[in-house]
C-alpha positions as CSV (number, residue, x, y, z in Angstrom):
1,M,-49.6,52.6,0.0
2,N,-46.5,53.9,-1.9
3,F,-44.3,52.5,0.9
4,R,-45.9,49.0,0.5
5,I,-45.3,49.1,-3.3
6,A,-41.7,50.2,-2.8
7,L,-41.2,47.5,-0.2
8,T,-42.7,44.8,-2.5
9,A,-40.4,46.0,-5.3
10,A,-37.4,45.8,-3.1
11,V,-38.3,42.2,-2.0
12,V,-38.8,41.2,-5.6
13,A,-35.5,42.7,-6.6
14,F,-33.7,41.0,-3.7
15,A,-35.4,37.6,-4.6
16,G,-34.3,38.1,-8.2
17,H,-30.7,38.7,-7.1
18,A,-30.8,35.7,-4.7
19,A,-32.1,33.5,-7.6
20,A,-29.4,34.8,-9.9
21,Q,-26.6,33.8,-7.5
22,T,-25.6,30.1,-7.5
23,K,-23.5,28.6,-4.7
24,W,-21.5,25.5,-5.1
25,D,-19.6,23.5,-2.5
26,L,-16.2,22.1,-3.4
27,P,-14.9,19.4,-1.0
28,A,-11.1,18.8,-1.1
29,A,-9.0,16.3,0.9
30,Y,-5.8,18.3,1.4
31,P,-4.8,21.2,3.8
32,A,-5.4,24.8,2.9
33,S,-1.6,25.3,2.5
34,N,-1.2,22.6,-0.1
35,F,-0.6,23.8,-3.6
36,H,-3.6,21.9,-5.0
37,T,-5.9,23.6,-2.5
38,E,-4.3,27.1,-3.1
39,N,-5.0,26.4,-6.8
40,L,-8.6,25.5,-6.1
41,V,-9.1,28.8,-4.1
42,Q,-7.6,30.8,-7.0
43,F,-9.9,28.9,-9.4
44,A,-13.0,29.7,-7.3
45,S,-11.9,33.4,-7.2
46,D,-11.5,33.4,-11.0
47,V,-15.0,32.0,-11.5
48,D,-16.4,34.6,-9.1
49,K,-14.8,37.4,-11.0
50,A,-15.6,36.1,-14.5
51,T,-19.2,35.6,-13.6
52,G,-19.6,38.9,-11.7
53,G,-20.5,36.9,-8.6
54,K,-23.2,34.8,-10.3
55,L,-21.4,31.6,-9.4
56,K,-19.8,31.3,-5.9
57,I,-17.7,28.3,-5.2
58,Q,-16.9,27.5,-1.6
59,V,-13.7,25.4,-1.1
60,H,-13.8,23.0,1.9
61,A,-10.2,22.0,2.5
62,N,-8.6,19.1,4.5
63,A,-11.6,16.7,4.2
64,S,-13.7,19.0,6.3
65,L,-16.9,18.4,4.3
66,F,-16.3,14.9,3.0
67,K,-13.4,12.4,3.5
68,A,-11.3,11.7,0.4
69,P,-12.9,8.4,-0.6
70,E,-16.4,10.0,-0.2
71,I,-15.9,13.0,-2.5
72,K,-16.7,11.3,-5.8
73,R,-20.0,9.8,-4.6
74,A,-20.9,13.2,-3.1
75,V,-20.5,14.9,-6.5
76,Q,-22.3,12.1,-8.3
77,G,-25.2,12.3,-5.9
78,G,-25.4,16.1,-5.9
79,Q,-24.5,16.6,-2.2
80,A,-21.6,18.7,-3.6
81,Q,-21.8,20.2,-7.1
82,I,-18.0,20.0,-7.7
83,G,-15.1,18.3,-5.9
84,E,-11.4,17.3,-6.1
85,I,-10.5,13.6,-6.1
86,L,-7.3,11.7,-6.2
87,L,-7.9,9.5,-9.3
88,V,-6.0,6.4,-8.0
89,N,-8.3,6.2,-5.0
90,F,-11.0,4.8,-7.3
91,Q,-9.0,2.1,-9.2
92,N,-11.1,-0.7,-7.6
93,E,-14.2,0.8,-9.2
94,W,-12.6,1.1,-12.7
95,Q,-9.0,0.2,-13.5
96,I,-8.3,3.3,-15.7
97,F,-8.7,5.5,-12.7
98,G,-5.5,3.9,-11.4
99,A,-3.3,4.3,-14.5
100,D,-1.3,7.1,-13.1
101,G,-0.5,5.2,-9.9
102,L,1.4,2.4,-11.8
103,P,5.0,2.6,-10.7
104,F,7.5,3.7,-13.4
105,L,4.9,3.8,-16.2
106,A,5.0,7.6,-16.3
107,D,7.8,8.9,-14.1
108,S,8.3,12.5,-15.2
109,Y,6.1,15.6,-15.6
110,E,6.3,15.2,-19.4
111,A,5.4,11.5,-19.3
112,A,2.6,12.2,-16.8
113,A,1.2,15.0,-19.1
114,K,1.3,12.5,-22.0
115,L,-0.5,9.9,-20.0
116,W,-3.2,12.4,-19.0
117,R,-3.8,13.2,-22.7
118,V,-4.7,9.6,-23.4
119,Q,-6.5,9.0,-20.1
120,K,-8.8,12.0,-20.3
121,P,-11.1,11.0,-23.2
122,M,-11.7,7.6,-21.5
123,L,-12.4,9.5,-18.2
124,D,-14.8,11.8,-19.9
125,K,-16.8,8.9,-21.2
126,K,-16.9,7.0,-17.9
127,L,-17.8,10.1,-15.8
128,G,-20.3,11.1,-18.4
129,E,-22.1,7.7,-17.9
130,Q,-22.1,8.5,-14.1
131,G,-23.6,11.9,-14.5
132,M,-20.4,13.9,-14.1
133,M,-17.6,15.6,-16.1
134,V,-14.0,16.2,-15.5
135,L,-13.0,19.9,-15.5
136,Y,-9.2,19.6,-15.1
137,A,-6.4,17.6,-13.5
138,V,-3.1,18.4,-11.9
139,A,-0.2,16.0,-11.1
140,W,1.4,15.6,-7.7
141,P,5.2,15.8,-7.6
142,P,7.0,12.5,-8.2
143,Q,6.6,9.8,-5.5
144,G,9.5,8.6,-3.3
145,I,9.8,6.4,-0.2
146,Y,9.7,7.7,3.4
147,T,11.2,5.4,6.0
148,K,12.2,5.5,9.6
149,K,15.3,3.3,8.9
150,Q,17.6,3.5,5.9
151,I,17.0,1.0,3.1
152,A,19.2,-0.2,0.3
153,S,16.9,-2.8,-1.3
154,A,13.4,-4.1,-1.3
155,A,14.4,-6.8,1.2
156,D,15.0,-4.0,3.7
157,M,11.3,-3.0,3.4
158,K,10.1,-6.4,4.7
159,G,7.9,-5.9,7.8
160,L,7.6,-2.1,7.5
161,K,4.3,-0.7,8.6
162,W,3.4,0.9,5.3
163,R,0.8,3.6,4.8
164,A,-1.5,2.7,1.9
165,Y,-3.9,5.2,0.4
166,S,-4.9,3.4,-2.9
167,P,-5.0,-0.1,-4.3
168,A,-1.6,0.4,-5.9
169,T,0.2,1.6,-2.8
170,A,-1.3,-1.4,-0.9
171,R,-0.1,-3.8,-3.6
172,I,3.5,-2.3,-3.5
173,A,3.5,-3.2,0.3
174,E,2.4,-6.8,-0.4
175,L,5.1,-7.2,-3.1
176,V,8.0,-6.0,-0.9
177,G,6.7,-7.8,2.2
178,A,5.6,-4.7,4.1
179,Q,2.3,-4.5,6.1
180,P,-0.2,-2.1,4.3
181,V,-2.3,0.1,6.6
182,T,-4.9,2.3,5.0
183,V,-4.5,6.0,6.1
184,Q,-5.8,9.0,4.2
185,A,-3.8,12.3,4.1
186,A,-5.8,14.1,6.8
187,E,-4.9,11.3,9.3
188,L,-1.3,10.7,8.3
189,S,0.4,12.8,10.9
190,Q,-1.4,11.1,13.7
191,A,-0.7,7.7,12.3
192,M,3.0,8.4,12.3
193,A,3.0,9.9,15.8
194,T,1.2,6.9,17.2
195,G,3.4,4.4,15.4
196,V,0.6,3.0,13.3
197,V,2.9,3.5,10.2
198,D,6.6,3.9,9.9
199,S,6.9,4.2,6.1
200,Y,5.0,5.2,3.0
201,M,5.4,6.3,-0.6
202,S,4.3,9.8,-1.6
203,S,5.6,13.2,-2.8
204,G,7.7,15.7,-1.0
205,S,4.6,17.8,-0.8
206,T,2.7,15.3,1.3
207,G,5.8,14.9,3.5
208,W,5.9,18.6,4.2
209,D,2.1,19.0,4.7
210,S,2.0,16.1,7.2
211,K,5.3,17.1,9.0
212,T,6.7,13.7,8.3
213,Y,10.2,15.0,9.2
214,E,9.1,15.0,12.9
215,H,8.7,11.1,12.7
216,L,10.6,9.7,9.7
217,K,14.1,11.0,8.7
218,N,14.7,9.4,5.2
219,W,13.2,10.0,1.8
220,Y,14.3,8.1,-1.3
221,D,13.8,10.0,-4.5
222,T,12.6,7.1,-6.6
223,Q,10.4,9.3,-8.9
224,A,8.0,6.3,-9.2
225,W,4.9,8.0,-10.5
226,L,3.0,11.3,-10.5
227,P,-0.7,10.6,-9.5
228,K,-3.2,13.3,-10.4
229,N,-5.9,15.1,-8.6
230,A,-8.9,15.7,-10.8
231,V,-11.7,18.3,-10.3
232,I,-15.0,16.8,-11.2
233,V,-18.4,18.4,-11.7
234,N,-22.0,17.2,-11.3
235,R,-23.3,17.3,-14.9
236,A,-26.9,18.4,-13.9
237,A,-25.5,21.3,-11.8
238,F,-23.3,22.3,-14.8
239,N,-26.3,22.1,-17.2
240,A,-28.3,24.3,-14.9
241,L,-25.9,27.2,-15.4
242,D,-26.4,29.7,-18.2
243,K,-24.0,29.5,-21.2
244,P,-21.8,32.5,-20.2
245,T,-21.4,31.0,-16.7
246,Q,-20.6,27.5,-18.1
247,D,-17.9,29.1,-20.4
248,A,-16.4,31.1,-17.5
249,L,-16.2,27.8,-15.4
250,L,-14.5,25.9,-18.3
251,K,-12.0,28.8,-18.9
252,A,-11.2,29.0,-15.2
253,G,-10.7,25.2,-15.2
254,A,-8.3,25.3,-18.1
255,D,-6.3,28.1,-16.4
256,A,-6.2,26.2,-13.2
257,E,-4.8,23.1,-15.0
258,T,-1.9,25.1,-16.5
259,R,-1.2,27.0,-13.3
260,G,-1.4,23.8,-11.2
261,W,1.2,21.8,-13.2
262,T,3.6,24.8,-13.0
263,A,2.9,25.0,-9.2
264,S,3.5,21.2,-8.9
265,R,7.0,21.5,-10.5
266,R,7.9,24.5,-8.3
267,T,6.6,22.8,-5.2
268,N,8.6,19.7,-5.8
269,T,11.9,21.7,-5.8
270,E,10.9,23.9,-2.8
271,V,9.6,21.2,-0.5
272,L,12.6,19.0,-0.9
273,E,14.8,21.9,0.3
274,K,12.4,22.5,3.2
275,L,12.4,18.8,4.2
276,K,16.3,18.9,4.2
277,G,16.1,22.1,6.3
278,A,13.8,20.3,8.8
279,G,16.4,17.5,9.2
280,M,15.3,14.9,6.7
281,T,17.9,13.2,4.5
282,I,17.0,13.0,0.8
283,H,18.7,9.9,-0.7
284,A,19.2,8.9,-4.3
285,P,18.0,5.3,-4.4
286,S,20.7,2.6,-4.6
287,A,21.0,0.6,-7.9
288,Q,19.6,-2.4,-6.1
289,L,16.6,-0.5,-4.8
290,K,15.9,1.0,-8.2
291,A,16.1,-2.5,-9.8
292,D,13.9,-4.0,-7.1
293,M,11.3,-1.3,-7.5
294,K,11.3,-1.6,-11.3
295,K,10.5,-5.3,-10.9
296,V,7.5,-4.3,-8.6
297,G,6.4,-1.8,-11.3
298,D,6.6,-4.5,-14.1
299,Q,4.6,-7.0,-12.0
300,M,2.0,-4.4,-11.1
301,L,1.6,-3.3,-14.8
302,K,1.1,-7.0,-15.8
303,E,-1.6,-7.4,-13.1
304,W,-3.3,-4.1,-14.0
305,L,-3.5,-5.0,-17.7
306,A,-5.0,-8.4,-16.8
307,K,-7.7,-6.6,-14.8
308,A,-8.2,-3.6,-17.2
309,G,-8.5,-5.8,-20.2
310,P,-8.5,-4.3,-23.8
311,E,-9.4,-0.9,-22.5
312,G,-6.2,-0.9,-20.4
313,Q,-4.1,-2.2,-23.2
314,Q,-5.5,0.5,-25.5
315,L,-4.4,3.2,-23.0
316,V,-0.9,1.8,-22.5
317,D,-0.4,1.4,-26.3
318,A,-1.6,5.0,-27.0
319,Y,0.6,6.3,-24.2
320,R,3.7,4.4,-25.5
321,K,3.3,5.5,-29.2
């Protein structure tokens, strides 16, 4: 009889422990070795430590759980409680998501941080309406142009098979006369190997992750924009946590944001050296290429403001203050 009572007590205690532990899935689109993903893993570890194991977050790297464009919907629908998205991927849904993909609007880390400060309250409101919240965001290093052949002007980009990953990158292709081909980060290496694309615009970090140096030998350091990855949370899942766990999650998120921006700057310097070492030539863009790309940026800002309306104008005015 005593044995049965002891066994029941053990089962109840175990059930209590199981109920006390919450597990979240965090889908991410980039490889485990990418600085964004490393930051996510550190964030999950910080949450685990701060909550004494009450909240466990499992990071699923390299689009292994959901593909990049599916992550936002997965978090909104509760298939994942938390996820990392590239904001510019969702510009067609709401123009403000694409503000940090506008060429030459914010073209340095300082400018990108300033843009984030004015973008975040608008994002909080929009995601709140969709049953989500933004935890933190980290900028990618500045974007440059990868090409097989050398280019000196936008005219040299005519006819290139251009990898597009967002509405803005597809529009750049159209404006310079290249052919946009939609390819997400996880499929980029294969797309270059099979000749599906022979050019694209991204950071040095993506070039290194995807071994672009095996296929394309030129990178033009245009510093066009610094798109951001944002970590978003399902609001119902967040509300279900007790207050100390919520506080631990918010604190770990704030730490991850600070750490991530520092890592982005460091990565930018390191990967450009690595790309050079792997046989890639890093070019300063010619005056003509810079002028041509600036025109593209001006045109895209004009188009974006027409679509974004007063909300977009408000964001740009606040940013330029």
